[in-house]
C-alpha positions as CSV (number, residue, x, y, z in Angstrom):
1,M,-23.3,32.7,9.6
2,K,-25.0,30.5,7.0
3,R,-23.3,27.4,8.4
4,L,-24.3,28.4,11.9
5,L,-28.0,28.8,11.0
6,L,-27.9,25.5,9.1
7,L,-26.5,23.7,12.2
8,V,-29.2,25.2,14.4
9,A,-31.9,24.2,11.9
10,I,-30.6,20.6,11.9
11,L,-30.5,20.6,15.6
12,F,-34.1,21.8,15.9
13,V,-35.4,19.2,13.3
14,S,-33.6,16.3,15.0
15,T,-34.9,17.5,18.4
16,G,-38.4,17.6,17.1
17,F,-37.9,14.0,15.8
18,S,-36.7,12.9,19.3
19,A,-39.9,14.4,20.8
20,V,-42.0,11.9,18.7
21,L,-39.6,9.1,19.7
22,P,-38.8,9.7,23.4
23,A,-35.4,8.7,24.8
24,Q,-34.8,4.9,24.6
25,T,-38.6,4.1,24.0
26,Q,-38.0,2.3,20.8
27,S,-35.4,0.1,22.5
28,G,-37.9,-0.7,25.1
29,G,-40.6,-2.1,22.8
30,E,-44.3,-1.9,23.2
31,A,-45.1,-4.7,25.6
32,E,-44.5,-4.5,29.4
33,P,-41.5,-6.6,30.4
34,A,-42.1,-10.2,31.6
35,A,-43.1,-11.1,35.1
36,R,-40.8,-10.4,38.0
37,A,-39.3,-13.9,37.9
38,N,-38.1,-13.4,34.3
39,R,-37.1,-9.8,34.5
40,M,-33.4,-10.5,35.0
41,A,-33.3,-14.0,33.4
42,T,-31.2,-12.8,30.3
43,P,-29.1,-9.8,29.4
44,R,-31.9,-8.6,27.1
45,S,-34.6,-8.8,29.7
46,A,-32.5,-7.1,32.3
47,V,-31.7,-4.1,30.1
48,H,-35.3,-4.0,28.9
49,N,-36.6,-3.9,32.4
50,F,-34.1,-1.1,33.3
51,L,-35.1,1.2,30.4
52,Y,-38.8,0.4,30.3
53,W,-39.7,1.4,33.8
54,L,-37.8,4.7,33.6
55,Q,-40.0,6.0,30.7
56,P,-42.5,8.8,31.7
57,S,-45.5,6.9,30.6
58,H,-44.8,4.0,33.0
59,Y,-42.4,5.4,35.5
60,R,-41.5,2.9,38.3
61,P,-37.9,3.6,39.2
62,E,-37.9,1.0,42.0
63,V,-38.6,-1.7,39.4
64,A,-35.9,-0.4,37.0
65,A,-33.4,-0.3,39.9
66,Q,-33.7,-4.1,40.3
67,A,-30.9,-4.5,37.8
68,F,-28.6,-2.6,40.2
69,A,-28.8,-5.1,43.1
70,A,-25.4,-6.6,42.6
71,D,-24.1,-4.8,45.7
72,P,-26.3,-5.8,48.7
73,A,-24.9,-2.9,50.7
74,L,-26.7,-0.4,48.4
75,S,-30.0,1.0,49.6
76,R,-33.1,1.2,47.5
77,E,-32.6,5.0,47.1
78,D,-28.9,4.4,46.0
79,R,-30.0,1.9,43.4
80,I,-32.7,4.3,42.0
81,R,-30.1,7.1,41.9
82,L,-27.7,5.0,40.0
83,A,-30.4,3.9,37.6
84,H,-31.3,7.5,36.8
85,Q,-27.6,8.5,36.5
86,L,-26.8,5.7,34.0
87,K,-30.0,6.4,32.0
88,R,-29.0,10.1,31.7
89,V,-25.4,9.2,30.8
90,L,-26.6,6.9,28.0
91,D,-29.0,9.6,26.7
92,A,-26.5,12.4,27.0
93,R,-23.9,10.5,25.1
94,G,-26.3,9.5,22.4
95,L,-25.8,5.8,23.1
96,Y,-29.0,4.3,21.7
97,V,-29.8,0.8,23.1
98,K,-31.0,-1.7,20.5
99,I,-32.8,-4.3,22.5
100,E,-33.0,-6.8,19.7
101,A,-29.2,-6.8,19.4
102,I,-28.7,-7.9,23.1
103,P,-28.4,-11.6,23.6
104,D,-31.5,-13.4,25.0
105,D,-29.6,-16.4,26.2
106,P,-29.6,-17.1,30.0
107,D,-26.3,-18.9,29.7
108,Y,-24.7,-16.3,27.4
109,R,-20.9,-16.1,27.6
110,D,-18.6,-13.4,26.2
111,S,-16.7,-14.7,23.2
112,M,-13.4,-13.1,24.3
113,T,-13.4,-13.9,28.1
114,G,-15.6,-17.0,28.1
115,E,-17.4,-15.5,31.2
116,H,-21.0,-14.8,31.9
117,E,-20.8,-11.1,31.1
118,Y,-22.1,-8.7,28.5
119,L,-20.6,-5.4,27.5
120,L,-23.4,-2.9,26.7
121,F,-21.4,-0.4,24.6
122,P,-17.8,-0.6,23.4
123,Q,-17.6,3.2,24.1
124,L,-18.4,2.5,27.8
125,P,-16.2,-0.5,28.8
126,E,-17.1,0.3,32.4
127,V,-20.8,-0.7,31.9
128,T,-21.2,-4.5,31.9
129,L,-23.8,-7.0,33.0
130,V,-22.8,-10.2,34.8
131,K,-24.7,-13.3,35.8
132,I,-25.1,-13.6,39.6
133,G,-26.9,-16.8,40.5
134,D,-29.8,-17.0,38.0
135,K,-30.0,-13.2,37.4
136,W,-28.3,-10.8,35.0
137,L,-27.4,-7.6,36.9
138,F,-25.1,-4.6,36.3
139,S,-21.7,-5.6,37.7
140,P,-20.4,-4.2,41.0
141,Q,-17.6,-2.5,39.0
142,T,-20.3,-0.8,37.0
143,L,-22.1,0.4,40.1
144,K,-18.9,2.0,41.3
145,A,-18.1,3.6,37.9
146,I,-21.6,5.2,37.3
147,P,-21.0,8.3,39.5
148,G,-17.7,9.0,37.8
149,L,-19.3,8.6,34.4
150,Y,-22.0,11.0,35.4
151,R,-19.6,13.6,36.5
152,Q,-17.6,13.2,33.3
153,T,-20.8,13.7,31.2
154,F,-22.4,16.6,33.1
155,N,-20.7,19.7,34.4
156,A,-21.7,20.1,38.0
157,W,-21.6,23.9,37.8
158,I,-23.9,24.0,34.7
159,E,-26.2,21.5,36.3
160,Y,-26.4,23.6,39.4
161,M,-27.3,26.7,37.3
162,V,-29.9,24.9,35.3
163,D,-31.7,23.6,38.4
164,R,-32.0,27.1,39.7
165,L,-33.2,28.8,36.6
166,P,-36.6,30.6,36.8
167,A,-39.5,28.7,35.6
168,V,-39.9,30.9,32.5
169,F,-36.6,29.5,31.0
170,K,-38.0,26.0,31.3
171,K,-41.0,26.6,29.0
172,K,-41.0,24.8,25.7
173,L,-40.5,26.3,22.2
174,L,-40.2,24.0,19.2
175,N,-40.0,21.0,21.7
176,L,-37.0,22.7,23.4
177,A,-36.8,24.5,26.7
178,L,-35.9,28.2,26.4
179,W,-32.7,27.6,28.3
180,Q,-31.7,24.8,25.9
181,I,-32.2,27.1,22.9
182,A,-30.0,29.8,24.5
183,G,-27.5,27.1,25.4
184,V,-27.3,26.0,21.7
185,F,-26.2,29.5,20.7
186,V,-23.9,29.9,23.6
187,L,-22.3,26.5,22.8
188,L,-21.9,27.4,19.1
189,F,-20.3,30.7,20.1
190,I,-17.9,29.1,22.5
191,G,-16.8,26.5,19.9
192,L,-16.3,29.1,17.2
193,L,-14.4,31.3,19.6
194,V,-12.1,28.4,20.5
195,R,-11.4,27.8,16.9
196,R,-10.6,31.4,16.2
197,L,-8.3,31.7,19.2
198,A,-6.5,28.5,18.2
199,E,-5.9,29.8,14.7
200,W,-4.8,33.2,15.9
201,F,-2.4,31.7,18.4
202,I,-0.8,29.4,15.8
203,E,-0.6,32.1,13.0
204,N,0.7,34.8,15.3
205,F,2.2,33.9,18.6
206,A,3.5,30.4,17.7
207,Q,4.9,31.6,14.4
208,R,6.9,34.3,16.1
209,L,8.4,31.7,18.4
210,V,9.5,29.2,15.8
211,K,11.0,32.0,13.6
212,R,13.8,32.1,16.2
213,T,14.8,28.5,15.4
214,R,17.3,27.6,12.7
215,T,15.1,25.2,10.8
216,R,12.1,26.5,8.7
217,W,10.1,23.2,8.7
218,D,8.5,24.1,12.0
219,E,7.1,27.3,10.4
220,K,5.7,25.2,7.5
221,I,4.1,22.8,9.9
222,L,2.4,25.6,11.8
223,E,1.3,27.2,8.6
224,V,-0.6,24.1,7.4
225,S,-1.8,23.2,10.9
226,S,-3.7,26.3,11.9
227,R,-7.1,25.6,10.2
228,P,-7.2,21.8,10.8
229,V,-6.2,22.2,14.5
230,G,-8.7,25.0,15.0
231,L,-11.4,22.7,13.6
232,I,-10.3,19.8,15.8
233,L,-10.3,21.9,19.0
234,M,-13.8,23.3,18.1
235,T,-15.1,19.8,17.6
236,L,-13.6,18.6,20.9
237,T,-15.2,21.6,22.7
238,Y,-18.6,20.7,21.3
239,S,-18.1,17.0,22.3
240,A,-17.2,18.0,25.9
241,L,-20.2,20.4,26.4
242,Y,-23.1,19.3,24.3
243,S,-24.3,16.7,26.8
244,N,-25.0,19.5,29.3
245,L,-27.9,20.6,27.1
246,Q,-29.8,17.5,28.1
247,F,-31.4,16.6,24.8
248,G,-33.1,13.3,24.1
249,V,-31.1,10.3,23.1
250,T,-32.0,10.5,19.4
251,T,-30.8,14.1,19.2
252,N,-27.7,13.4,21.1
253,M,-27.0,10.4,18.9
254,V,-27.2,12.6,15.8
255,I,-25.0,15.2,17.4
256,R,-22.5,12.6,18.6
257,V,-22.2,11.0,15.1
258,A,-21.9,14.4,13.5
259,L,-19.1,15.5,15.8
260,Q,-17.3,12.2,15.3
261,V,-17.4,12.7,11.6
262,L,-16.2,16.3,12.0
263,L,-13.4,15.2,14.3
264,Y,-12.2,12.4,11.9
265,F,-12.4,14.9,9.0
266,G,-10.3,17.4,10.9
267,I,-7.6,14.8,11.7
268,I,-7.5,13.5,8.1
269,W,-7.4,17.0,6.8
270,W,-4.5,17.8,9.1
271,L,-2.5,14.8,8.1
272,Y,-3.3,15.4,4.4
273,R,-1.8,18.9,4.6
274,L,1.3,17.7,6.5
275,V,2.1,15.6,3.5
276,D,2.9,18.8,1.6
277,V,5.4,19.8,4.3
278,L,7.0,16.3,4.0
279,E,7.2,16.8,0.2
280,L,9.1,20.1,0.7
281,Y,11.5,18.4,3.1
282,L,12.2,15.5,0.7
283,K,12.7,17.9,-2.2
284,S,15.3,19.7,-0.2
285,I,17.1,16.4,0.3
286,T,16.8,15.1,-3.3
287,S,17.9,18.4,-4.7
288,K,21.4,17.8,-3.2
289,T,21.8,14.4,-5.0
290,E,23.1,13.9,-8.5
291,T,20.4,11.5,-9.7
292,K,17.0,12.8,-10.8
293,L,15.2,9.6,-10.0
294,D,14.5,10.6,-6.4
295,D,13.2,14.0,-7.7
296,Q,10.5,12.3,-9.7
297,L,9.7,9.8,-7.0
298,V,8.8,12.6,-4.5
299,P,5.6,13.8,-6.3
300,L,4.5,10.2,-6.7
301,L,5.2,9.6,-3.0
302,R,3.1,12.6,-2.1
303,K,0.1,11.4,-4.1
304,T,0.5,7.9,-2.6
305,L,0.6,9.2,0.9
306,K,-2.4,11.4,0.4
307,I,-4.5,8.6,-1.0
308,F,-3.3,6.3,1.8
309,I,-4.3,8.8,4.5
310,V,-7.7,9.4,3.0
311,T,-8.4,5.7,2.5
312,L,-7.1,4.5,5.9
313,G,-8.8,7.5,7.7
314,T,-12.1,6.8,6.0
315,I,-12.0,3.1,7.0
316,F,-11.0,4.0,10.5
317,A,-13.8,6.5,10.8
318,L,-16.4,4.0,9.4
319,Q,-15.3,1.4,11.9
320,N,-15.7,3.7,14.8
321,L,-19.1,4.7,13.5
322,N,-20.1,1.1,13.8
323,V,-20.3,0.6,10.0
324,N,-19.6,-3.0,8.9
325,V,-16.4,-2.3,6.9
326,T,-15.9,-6.0,6.2
327,S,-19.2,-6.2,4.4
328,L,-18.6,-3.0,2.6
329,L,-15.2,-4.2,1.3
330,T,-16.7,-7.6,0.4
331,G,-19.3,-5.8,-1.7
332,L,-16.6,-3.8,-3.3
333,G,-14.8,-7.1,-4.0
334,L,-17.8,-8.5,-5.8
335,G,-17.9,-5.5,-8.0
336,G,-14.2,-5.6,-8.5
337,L,-14.3,-7.5,-11.7
338,A,-16.7,-5.1,-13.3
339,F,-14.6,-2.2,-12.0
340,A,-11.4,-3.7,-13.3
341,L,-13.0,-4.2,-16.8
342,A,-14.2,-0.6,-16.8
343,A,-10.9,0.7,-15.5
344,R,-8.7,-1.5,-17.8
345,D,-7.0,1.5,-19.4
346,T,-6.4,3.1,-16.0
347,L,-4.8,-0.1,-14.7
348,A,-2.7,-0.3,-17.9
349,N,-1.5,3.2,-17.3
350,F,-0.7,2.5,-13.7
351,F,1.5,-0.5,-14.6
352,G,3.0,1.6,-17.3
353,S,4.1,4.1,-14.6
354,V,5.6,1.2,-12.6
355,T,7.5,0.1,-15.7
356,I,8.8,3.6,-16.3
357,F,10.1,3.8,-12.7
358,L,11.7,0.4,-12.9
359,D,13.3,0.8,-16.3
360,K,14.1,4.5,-15.9
361,P,14.1,5.4,-19.7
362,F,14.1,9.1,-18.7
363,Q,13.9,11.4,-15.7
364,V,12.2,14.6,-14.9
365,G,13.8,17.4,-16.9
366,D,15.1,15.2,-19.7
367,W,14.5,16.1,-23.4
368,I,12.8,13.1,-25.0
369,I,11.2,12.2,-28.4
370,T,8.5,9.6,-28.4
371,G,6.4,9.2,-31.5
372,D,5.6,12.7,-32.9
373,I,6.0,14.3,-29.4
374,E,9.2,16.1,-28.5
375,G,9.8,18.1,-25.3
376,T,10.9,18.2,-21.7
377,V,9.5,15.8,-19.1
378,E,7.8,17.8,-16.3
379,E,6.0,15.1,-14.3
380,V,5.5,11.4,-14.2
381,G,2.2,10.5,-12.5
382,F,0.1,7.4,-11.9
383,R,-1.8,7.7,-15.2
384,S,0.2,9.9,-17.5
385,T,3.5,11.7,-18.2
386,R,3.4,15.4,-18.8
387,I,5.8,16.7,-21.5
388,R,6.4,20.4,-22.1
389,T,6.9,20.9,-25.8
390,F,9.3,23.4,-27.3
391,Y,6.4,25.6,-28.3
392,N,5.4,25.7,-24.6
393,S,2.3,23.5,-24.8
394,L,1.8,20.7,-22.2
395,V,1.1,17.2,-23.6
396,S,-0.2,14.4,-21.3
397,V,0.8,11.0,-22.7
398,P,-0.7,7.9,-21.1
399,N,2.0,5.8,-19.4
400,A,0.8,2.6,-21.1
401,K,1.6,4.2,-24.5
402,I,5.0,5.5,-23.3
403,A,5.9,2.1,-21.9
404,D,5.3,0.4,-25.3
405,A,6.8,3.2,-27.4
406,A,10.4,3.8,-28.6
407,I,11.8,6.7,-26.5
408,D,14.7,8.8,-27.8
409,N,16.2,10.3,-24.7
410,M,18.0,13.4,-25.9
411,G,18.6,14.5,-22.3
412,A,20.7,11.4,-21.6
413,R,23.3,12.3,-24.2
414,Q,26.8,12.6,-22.8
415,Y,28.0,14.4,-25.9
416,R,26.2,16.4,-28.6
417,R,27.4,16.0,-32.2
418,I,28.2,18.4,-34.9
419,K,28.4,16.9,-38.4
420,M,28.6,18.9,-41.6
421,L,30.5,19.3,-44.9
422,L,32.5,22.5,-45.5
423,G,32.9,23.2,-49.2
424,L,36.0,25.1,-50.5
425,T,36.4,26.4,-54.0
426,Y,38.3,24.3,-56.6
427,S,41.0,27.1,-56.6
428,T,42.2,25.8,-53.2
429,T,45.7,24.4,-53.4
430,A,46.8,21.2,-51.7
431,E,48.8,23.1,-49.1
432,Q,45.9,25.4,-48.3
433,M,43.6,22.4,-48.0
434,Q,45.9,20.7,-45.5
435,A,46.4,23.9,-43.6
436,F,42.7,24.5,-43.4
437,V,42.1,20.9,-42.1
438,E,44.8,21.2,-39.4
439,G,43.6,24.6,-38.4
440,I,40.1,23.2,-37.7
441,R,41.8,20.5,-35.6
442,A,43.6,23.2,-33.6
443,I,40.3,25.0,-33.1
444,V,38.7,21.8,-31.7
445,Q,41.6,21.3,-29.3
446,A,41.4,24.9,-28.1
447,N,37.7,24.8,-27.3
448,P,37.1,23.7,-23.7
449,Y,33.7,22.1,-24.5
450,T,34.8,19.7,-27.3
451,R,35.6,16.0,-26.9
452,K,39.4,15.8,-27.4
453,D,39.8,12.0,-27.6
454,F,37.6,11.5,-30.7
455,Y,36.8,13.7,-33.6
456,E,37.2,13.4,-37.4
457,I,38.2,16.3,-39.7
458,H,39.4,15.4,-43.2
459,F,39.3,16.4,-46.9
460,Y,36.3,14.2,-47.6
461,E,35.3,14.3,-51.3
462,Y,35.3,16.1,-54.6
463,G,31.8,17.7,-54.9
464,N,30.0,18.9,-57.9
465,F,31.2,22.4,-57.3
466,S,33.4,22.3,-54.1
467,L,36.1,20.4,-52.3
468,N,34.3,19.1,-49.3
469,V,35.9,18.9,-45.8
470,L,34.2,16.6,-43.2
471,L,33.6,18.2,-39.8
472,Y,32.6,15.6,-37.2
473,V,33.0,16.9,-33.6
474,F,31.3,16.2,-30.2
475,L,30.4,18.8,-27.6
476,K,30.2,18.1,-23.9
477,V,27.5,20.5,-22.7
478,N,24.4,20.2,-20.5
479,S,21.7,22.1,-22.5
480,W,20.6,23.0,-25.9
481,S,21.5,26.6,-25.3
482,E,25.1,25.7,-24.5
483,E,25.2,23.5,-27.5
484,L,24.1,26.3,-29.8
485,R,26.6,28.7,-28.2
486,E,29.6,26.4,-28.7
487,R,28.5,25.5,-32.2
488,H,28.4,29.2,-32.9
489,N,31.9,29.7,-31.5
490,I,33.4,26.8,-33.5
491,L,31.9,27.9,-36.8
492,L,33.0,31.5,-36.2
493,E,36.6,30.3,-35.6
494,I,36.5,28.3,-38.8
495,L,35.3,31.4,-40.7
496,R,38.2,33.4,-39.3
497,L,40.6,30.6,-40.1
498,A,39.5,30.6,-43.8
499,N,40.0,34.3,-44.0
500,E,43.5,34.0,-42.6
501,I,44.6,31.2,-44.9
502,G,43.1,32.7,-47.9
503,V,40.6,30.0,-48.9
504,E,37.1,30.6,-50.1
505,F,33.9,28.7,-49.4
506,A,32.1,27.4,-52.4
507,F,28.5,27.9,-53.4
508,P,26.6,26.1,-56.1
509,T,27.9,27.3,-59.5
510,Q,28.1,26.2,-63.1
511,T,31.0,27.2,-65.4
512,I,30.5,27.3,-69.1
513,H,33.8,27.0,-70.9
514,V,34.0,27.9,-74.6
515,D,37.2,26.7,-76.2
516,S,39.1,29.2,-78.3
517,F,40.7,28.6,-81.7
518,Y,43.8,30.5,-82.7
519,G,43.7,30.3,-86.4
520,E,44.0,26.7,-87.4
521,H,45.7,25.5,-84.2
522,P,43.5,24.7,-81.0
523,R,44.6,26.0,-77.5
524,Q,46.8,23.5,-75.6
525,V,45.2,22.2,-72.4
526,G,47.4,20.7,-69.7
527,K,51.0,19.5,-70.2
528,N,52.1,17.6,-73.2
529,L,54.6,15.2,-71.6
530,P,56.1,12.1,-73.1
531,V,55.2,8.7,-71.8
532,E,58.6,8.1,-70.1
533,K,58.3,11.4,-68.2
534,M,54.8,10.6,-66.9
535,A,56.0,7.2,-65.8
536,E,58.8,8.8,-63.9
537,I,56.4,11.2,-62.1
538,V,54.2,8.3,-61.1
539,T,57.2,6.5,-59.7
540,E,58.2,9.6,-57.7
541,F,54.8,9.5,-56.0
542,G,55.3,5.9,-55.0
543,P,57.2,4.6,-51.9
544,G,60.4,6.5,-51.3
545,G,59.7,8.9,-54.1
546,K,60.8,12.5,-54.0
547,L,57.3,13.8,-54.6
548,A,55.6,11.4,-52.1
549,R,54.1,12.9,-49.0
550,P,51.9,10.1,-47.6
551,S,51.5,12.0,-44.2
552,G,50.5,15.3,-45.8
553,P,52.4,18.3,-46.9
554,V,55.4,19.3,-44.9
555,L,55.7,23.1,-44.5
556,S,58.3,25.3,-42.9
557,Y,57.2,27.7,-40.1
558,N,59.7,29.9,-38.2
559,G,62.7,27.6,-39.2
560,K,60.8,24.4,-38.3
561,I,59.2,21.7,-40.3
562,V,55.5,21.4,-39.4
563,N,53.7,18.2,-40.2
564,F,50.0,18.8,-40.9
565,G,49.3,15.2,-41.6
566,A,48.9,14.1,-37.9
567,K,46.3,11.5,-37.1
568,S,42.8,13.0,-36.6
569,G,41.8,13.4,-33.0
570,T,45.4,13.6,-31.8
571,P,47.0,16.6,-33.5
572,E,50.7,16.7,-33.2
573,S,53.6,18.9,-34.3
574,R,56.9,17.4,-35.2
575,G,59.8,19.5,-36.3
576,S,63.5,19.8,-36.5
577,S,65.7,22.8,-36.8
């Protein structure tokens, strides 16, 4: 209701303004047109003569009709009738004639055709002036087209009803006839009714029809189209009917421009919303591909299309509203340098986003580390990249900064590593140690998520308080949750293995040993072997010696000899009966 009252108020104000400036009087100037000999000498003088002598203050239609003498077969009354009809068509359509813009050259030629002709309005290509002899007159084609233009502009039934209204409805109020005031409300009601019916039809009847189809995109299109289409149809209704209210040219010009702006807005709005449907369609396609690059290109494409539609639609609307877009763009170009300097960081971020899409250091959904920021990439935009941290905050990082920074893409890992030292107590025997190592290798082979072609499990070092075993294993998983799950499973298996073999895990300890004396003789530590015996033992650990086991201990299991010294990463069993 507020918008309705505002529109009515604007209409009344503009109509009051048109009363001060009657239709086409400004275009006619103050002075009377030149003498009869010069009335049709140029396109300007011909149009001036036509408009000037149809004004109420100096009404001489027979003089105005002189510009309609291109067809000798027309009578004086026919020419006067055509002059009135053309004048009303121009006023009703809000086509304001600017006399100073019309060429005043008797030998004027159209720049496109090279002929002696002048097009009065681009919106009315039917209305032209041509040079016949030494006079400029409305062309014969224009004379034939005027009745049709009149019928297109005014509804014959409405005109018939208005002519037969009682005199009371033709009285003035706020510079408007009472029937015009009533017509404003009727026209507004009809337009709003058309809009509501269009929205109801799309949201109810049309939606039920498309639900029978297999695809769901037609439903989405109708869903986003109801309001813009309703606005467009309402605007077209006003455009088709407002001329019947017979306002002055100034009022009609305001209404025409307002309706054009509203129509262009509705079309741009409709296309803008259809981009969202296109985005859903592209997402359904990209979700079926393995690469994530197209997934992150879809939001960027959506933003680009929306900016393109708004920009192109605005330029198109300005051009059709007779705004000099070239001069406007030139002015923007002159301020481009200052704008570029002011938007230097914005441009740097834009080129940073281009670099990200070309180099592809990460994709949407990847876990990355850049600087002190760690998290999952949610969106890559024109200016910034949004990263969801693991404490659920959202960090926006300028693309220029990301393009120049080192990026650790944890999400691009094919394998996830487990590296640790397992410490066993010093009471562990050599056979137990080897069995423990081979048991871990068997666990790695049994786990379906471990990398089988490369892993390292060895007795690694003598620690300060433990015998350390190196565990170096890779997991092939897709997420951190899966990594933690399989890490848990492997460590749990190792714990069970240790319990079965009988080895213990060490923890930091210090042992204080106090040597005991038995009388005057100290306790013997180790073996007291002669030099010859120790040399023999050393020789037995050498090549071919009885004590040498260079491939690890050989143990018997179920009547077979099991070699626990197989190469890491390729556990083998060899045996003989």
